[in-house]
Structure formats: C-alpha cells, structure tokens
N, C-alpha and C positions, 0 to 999 in steps of 0.2 A: 341486852347483853349479847355480845358476839362471841361465839364459841371459838376455842383455840383452833379447832379444825378448819373453821371458816377463815381465820386469819392466815393459817398456813396455805390454804387454797389461794387466797388473794396474793400472797407473796409468790407462789408458783406462777400465777398469771402474769405478774409484773416481770418476773424473770424470763418466762417463755416468750412473751410478746415484746420484749425490749421496750417497755413503757418506762418513761423516766419517773413518773409518780402516779399514784392512784389515791383518790380520796373517797372514803366510804362513810356514810352516815346512817346509823340505825338507831332510831329513837333519839335520845340525848347524847349518844356516844358517837364521836367522830374519830376515824382512824385515817392517817396518811401514811402510805407506804412509798418510800423512795428507793429507786434502784441504786445500787452502788455504782460509782463511776466505772466505766469500761477500762480494762487494763490498757496501758499505753501501747500504741503500735510501735514497731521498730523505727518507723520514719517520723514519729512524733517529735523527736528532738531536732529535726531539721528546721531551719528557718522557713517560715511560710506554711508549716504544717500546723494544724489545730485539731483539737478533740472533736469539735463540732464542724461538720462540713469542710473537711480539709481539702487542700488543693495539691495535686501531684500530677506527674506525667501518666498518661493512660497506658495500660498493658505493660507495665514493667515490674520487675521484682525488686524487693528491698535492696538486694545486693547490687543491682544495676543502677539504682537511682542516683546516689551521690557521685560515684566515679564518672558516670556518663555526663553529668552536668559539668563537673570540673574539667573533663577532657574536652567537651564542646567549647567551654569558655576559652581554653588555651589554644584550640586549633582553628578558631574562626568558623567552625561548623555551628549552625543554629541548633540550639537544644530542642528536644521534643516539646510539644505543647503541654501546658499544665492543665489539670482538670479539677473540677469541684465534684466531690462524691457525696452521696446521701449519707447523713450521719445515723439514719434510722429507717425502718420500714414506714410506709404511710402513703398519704395522698399528697402529691406535690401541687402547690398553687403558685403560679407565676406572677400573680397580681395580688395586691392587698385585699381587694374585694371584687366580687363578680362585676365585670364591665369596666373596671378601672384599668388604667394604663399598667403594663407589666412593670415589675421591679427593674428589670434590665432588658435590653434589646441587643441583638447581634451588632457588633461594632462599637458598643458602648464601653467606655473606660470605667473600671471599678476600683475602689480603694479597699484595703483589707477589712474594714468594718461595714462596708455596704452590704445590705441584705439583697441577695440575688433571687430568693424564693422563700416560701415557708412550707413546712411539711406538717400535715395534719395527722395526728395520732390520737385516736379516741377523743375527738372534739377539742383537743388541745393543739395549738399552733406553735411550731418551733421555727424561729427564723434561721436561715442558713446564710452565714456571712461569706463573702468572697475569700477572705483570709490572706489574699495577696493583692498587690496592685497590678492590674493587667487589663486586657481588653477581652470582652466576650467574643469568641470566635464562632462557636456553635452552641445552640441549645438542643440538648439531646432528649428532652422530655416534653410532653404536652401538658398543658394545664389540666388538672383533674386526674392525671394518670397515677395509677397505683405503682409505687416503686419499692425496690428492695434495698436493704442495707448495703452500703458501699457502691451502689449503682452510679455510673457517671451521669451527672446532671448537665454540666457545662464544660466546654473545652475553651481554654483561655490561650491568649498569645501575648 
C-alpha cells in the first residue's frame, strides 16, 4: 500500500521537474501520474506553432512576432529565421541510437512531422518534431547535452 503522503510527494516531483508521466509500482499496486498539459502560450495559435518543440523566430517577444512577419512579407524584406525550441528540460540526442546517423544535418530540408531530435527525461525519450517545413540552418546543441526548457535547439530558414 502506498501512503497518501507518498502519492502527494510523487505528484510534487512530477510538477517540479516537468515530467510528462511517472509510473510507480509497489507490490501489486501500480500508480501512474501524468502531468496536466502546459497552458497554451500566446503564440500557440499561430500557424506553425505547436505544443511540443515549437518553431518561432529567436529572441523576439510575442508582440513582435506576428506584425514583423506580416510587415516583412509585404515589404520584400526577408523575415527573421525560425527556431525549434526544447519542449522540456532533459538530455538532447541528435541520433536515434549511439553511432547512428543524426536525425537531421545542416542544410537538410525538413517537413512538419519530421523528428529533428529526441529529449531524454528520466529514461523516457520524447521526439521533437520540426513543426514547420523548412531547412536546418544551424544546430545549436551537441549530442548528449543537458538542455533547459525553451532553449533554442535548431535555427531554420
């Protein structure tokens, strides 16, 4: 039997460490705790944005994003590059297995559903999709690097 205090502690761990789910087995009892979905970001309604590994321009505020893109489209000025950010803290893996070819390389075209990397959190691997059709311009992380939530992983063009 798992005490109520232990369950509360596990819920706190899931919340504090931004873990999507936690499975605990004690004897014949199995408990699965899943985190509530994160609140939608202000830019989530924009086309090309996604809850997991979203793409956006680097170093811009929500207020600047949509108007700048619309203005650039009408003025002939090239828009700022898009980025793919980390959806969670963890360890980034740029290849499906050690020694395998990476998911993507600089200069490679990607489609919205293409996996660009995986992020390991507590021995669970979470794929990060490109979310937009674009070309990988820069890879800003190294394989096996510890990353933080919302950190820029890739710059797209």
